[in-house]
C-alpha positions in Angstrom: 69.0 1.2 -0.4 71.2 3.7 -2.2 72.4 2.8 -5.6 75.9 4.1 -5.0 77.5 5.1 -1.7 80.9 6.9 -1.5 82.8 7.4 1.8 86.2 9.0 2.4 87.2 8.8 -1.3 90.6 10.2 -2.1 92.6 10.1 -5.3 95.6 12.2 -6.2 96.6 12.7 -9.9 99.6 15.0 -10.1 98.6 18.3 -8.6 94.9 17.4 -8.6 93.3 15.8 -5.5 89.8 14.3 -5.4 88.4 14.3 -1.9 84.8 13.2 -1.4 83.9 12.7 2.2 80.4 11.4 1.7 78.2 11.1 -1.3 75.0 9.0 -1.8 73.2 8.4 -5.0 69.6 7.5 -4.3 68.1 4.5 -6.1 65.5 5.0 -8.7 66.1 8.7 -9.5 68.3 10.8 -11.8 71.2 12.4 -10.1 73.0 15.2 -12.0 76.8 15.7 -11.4 77.8 19.1 -12.4 81.1 20.9 -12.7 83.3 22.6 -15.2 85.9 20.6 -17.1 88.7 19.4 -14.8 86.6 19.7 -11.7 86.7 16.0 -10.9 83.6 14.5 -12.5 85.3 12.0 -14.7 87.8 11.0 -12.0 84.9 10.3 -9.7 83.1 8.1 -12.3 86.3 6.3 -13.2 86.8 5.4 -9.6 83.2 4.2 -9.3 83.7 2.1 -12.4 87.1 0.9 -11.0 88.9 2.2 -14.0 91.2 4.0 -11.5 92.6 2.6 -8.3 91.6 4.8 -5.3 94.1 5.9 -2.8 91.7 5.5 0.1 88.0 5.3 0.9 85.2 2.9 -0.2 82.6 2.7 -2.8 79.5 0.5 -2.7 77.2 -0.3 -5.6 73.8 -1.7 -4.7 75.0 -2.2 -1.1 78.1 -4.2 -2.1 81.8 -3.2 -2.5 82.6 -3.1 -6.2 86.1 -4.0 -7.4 85.2 -4.5 -11.1 85.4 -8.3 -10.9 81.9 -9.0 -9.5 80.0 -10.0 -12.6 76.6 -10.0 -10.8 77.1 -6.3 -10.1 78.9 -5.5 -13.4 76.0 -6.6 -15.6 73.6 -4.4 -13.6 75.6 -1.3 -14.6 75.3 0.6 -17.9 78.1 3.0 -18.7 78.6 5.7 -21.3 81.9 7.5 -21.2 84.2 9.5 -23.5 85.6 6.3 -25.0 83.4 3.3 -25.8 86.1 0.5 -25.7 84.5 -1.1 -28.8 86.6 -2.6 -31.6 86.7 0.4 -34.0 87.3 -1.9 -37.0 84.1 -3.9 -36.3 80.7 -3.5 -37.8 78.0 -2.3 -35.4 76.1 -5.5 -35.7 79.2 -7.6 -34.9 79.9 -5.5 -31.8 76.3 -6.1 -30.7 76.4 -9.8 -31.3 79.6 -10.3 -29.3 78.7 -8.1 -26.4 75.0 -9.1 -26.0 76.1 -12.6 -25.1 77.4 -11.4 -21.7 74.1 -10.0 -20.5 71.3 -12.2 -19.1 68.8 -9.3 -19.5 69.7 -8.3 -23.0 66.6 -7.0 -24.8 66.8 -7.5 -28.5 63.5 -5.7 -29.1 64.7 -2.7 -27.2 68.0 -2.7 -29.1 66.2 -2.8 -32.4 63.9 0.0 -31.4 66.8 2.2 -30.4 68.7 1.4 -33.6 65.7 2.4 -35.6 65.0 5.5 -33.4 68.6 6.7 -33.9 68.6 5.8 -37.7 71.8 3.7 -37.3 73.1 1.4 -40.0 74.3 -1.8 -38.4 76.4 -2.8 -41.4 78.6 0.3 -40.9 82.1 0.0 -39.3 82.3 1.8 -36.0 85.3 4.0 -36.9 83.5 5.1 -40.1 80.5 6.4 -38.2 80.4 10.1 -37.3 81.1 11.1 -33.6 77.4 11.6 -33.2 76.5 8.2 -34.6 79.1 6.5 -32.4 77.6 8.1 -29.4 74.1 7.0 -30.4 75.4 3.5 -30.7 77.1 3.7 -27.3 73.8 4.8 -25.8 72.0 2.0 -27.5 74.4 -0.6 -26.2 74.3 0.8 -22.7 70.5 0.7 -22.5 69.8 -2.6 -24.3 70.7 -4.8 -21.4 68.3 -2.9 -19.1 70.8 -1.9 -16.4 69.7 -1.1 -12.9 72.2 1.8 -12.8 73.2 3.9 -15.8 76.4 5.9 -15.3 77.0 8.6 -17.9 80.0 10.9 -18.3 79.3 13.7 -20.7 77.0 11.5 -22.9 75.6 14.3 -25.1 78.8 16.1 -25.9 78.9 15.1 -29.6 75.1 15.3 -30.2 73.2 18.2 -31.8 70.4 19.8 -29.6 67.6 17.8 -31.3 69.2 14.4 -30.8 70.2 15.5 -27.2 66.5 16.1 -26.5 65.6 12.7 -28.0 68.3 11.1 -25.9 67.1 12.6 -22.7 63.5 11.6 -23.5 64.6 8.0 -24.1 66.5 8.0 -20.8 63.4 9.2 -18.9 61.1 6.7 -20.6 63.4 3.7 -20.0 64.1 4.8 -16.4 60.4 4.9 -15.6 59.7 1.6 -17.3 62.5 -0.4 -15.7 63.0 1.7 -12.5 66.6 2.5 -13.5 68.9 4.8 -11.5 70.8 7.4 -13.5 74.0 9.1 -12.5 74.5 11.8 -15.1 77.8 13.8 -15.2 77.9 16.9 -17.5 79.0 20.4 -18.0 76.0 21.1 -20.2 73.7 22.1 -17.4 70.7 22.7 -19.7 70.5 18.9 -20.1 69.7 18.5 -16.4 67.5 21.6 -15.9 64.1 19.7 -16.1 65.4 16.2 -15.8 67.4 15.5 -12.7 65.7 14.8 -9.3 68.9 15.4 -7.3 72.1 17.2 -8.1 75.7 17.5 -6.8 78.1 20.3 -7.7 81.9 19.6 -7.8 84.9 22.0 -8.0 88.6 21.4 -7.4 87.9 17.8 -6.5 85.4 18.6 -3.8 81.6 18.4 -3.7 80.4 21.8 -2.4 76.6 21.5 -2.8 74.3 18.5 -3.1 70.6 17.7 -2.5 67.3 17.5 -4.3 67.3 19.8 -7.3 64.1 21.8 -6.4 65.2 22.2 -2.7 68.6 23.6 -3.8 67.1 25.9 -6.5 64.3 27.1 -4.2 66.7 28.0 -1.4 68.6 30.4 -3.7 67.7 33.6 -5.6 69.3 35.7 -8.3 69.3 39.4 -7.1 69.7 42.3 -9.4 69.9 46.0 -8.6 71.8 49.3 -8.6 75.4 49.4 -7.3 74.4 51.8 -4.6 72.5 48.9 -2.9 75.8 47.1 -2.2 77.8 47.8 0.9 79.7 45.8 3.6 76.4 44.8 5.2 74.6 43.6 2.1 77.6 41.9 0.4 77.9 39.3 3.2 74.6 37.7 2.2 75.8 36.8 -1.3 77.6 33.7 -2.5 79.2 35.9 -5.1 78.4 39.1 -7.1 78.9 40.3 -10.7 79.3 44.1 -11.0 79.4 46.5 -13.9 78.7 50.1 -14.5 75.0 49.4 -14.9 74.5 47.6 -11.6 75.0 44.2 -10.0 73.8 40.6 -10.2 74.4 38.2 -7.3 73.4 34.8 -5.9 72.1 34.5 -2.4 70.9 31.6 -0.2 69.5 34.1 2.3 66.9 36.0 0.3 64.9 37.0 3.4 67.9 39.0 4.8 68.7 40.5 1.4 65.0 41.6 1.0 65.0 43.2 4.4 68.0 45.3 3.4 67.1 46.0 -0.3 63.4 45.6 -0.4 61.7 46.2 -3.8 64.7 48.3 -5.0 66.2 45.0 -6.2 64.6 42.3 -8.3 64.6 38.6 -7.3 64.4 35.5 -9.6 64.7 31.8 -9.5 68.2 30.6 -10.6 69.0 28.0 -13.1 71.5 25.2 -12.5 74.0 27.1 -14.6 73.6 30.2 -12.4 74.3 28.1 -9.3 77.5 26.6 -10.8 78.7 30.0 -12.1 78.3 32.0 -8.9 79.6 29.3 -6.5 82.7 28.8 -8.6 83.4 32.5 -8.6 83.0 32.6 -4.8 
C-alpha cells in the first residue's frame, strides 16, 4: 500500500495552477519534495492536509479518501508546517497537556526525551521562544504521538546547521523504529542529499521528475569542458547548459551519447540534488 496517492489534482490560485496527474508516496520510506519557493510544494501539502479545497482530483491517505474529518486517519498523521497553530500565549507544557489527550498513541517518554534533546524549557510561553525553539517544539509535538505518516513543509528553515543535522538524525531514528513514512518538502536540498529514498521535483505547479533518488542521480551526469565541444549535435543531449568564457557545465541524462561525441576531452561527475533542480529549472 502507498502512504499517499494523488490523482488528477488541480488547484488554481490566482495566476498559479497546480496540476499533478499522478503522484504516489511509498509507505515506509522518506520521500523528498523539492522545488524553489513558489513552485507548488506548500500548495500540494495544504491540499493533502485538506487545508485547501481542491478544484478537482482525489487524494488518498493509507488507502482512504481524506477530507480532514476522519479522526482515525488524522491521528496517524504528523504535520510540521510554516505555522504551528498553537496558542502563542500558552506555555509549552500547557500546549502539550491539551493536545496529547487527542492521541491514543501519545508517548510521554518520547516527548520528554525530545524536550531534553532540544533543551527546551516547558515553562516558557510559546511566543517568547525563539523561531528555532518554536520549530524544535513543533517537531517534538509532531513526533510524540508516533504518526504513521510525517508530513513536513520546510521543517528546518529556522534551524542552524547543527540542529538541522540533529533533527534529520532524529527523524531517521524514529522512522526506523516505528516504520514511519516521511514526506519532506524543502528548498534546502542538502537536507535530503543522504536522507531521502525517493524524490520528486516540482516547478510551476507540475512534477517534472520523480523516482528513487539513486536511480535518478545515477541516470544523470554533470559534464564540463571547453566551449569548442559544444555544437548543434552535442547540445541536444543536455537538459541545460551554463556557459562562460572559460568553458561550459551541463546536465545530461544521456551520458553515453555525450561521451561518444566528447570522449575524454570533457569531465563527467555525479550530480547532487541541487544540480538536478538547477539545471532542469533553467531548461
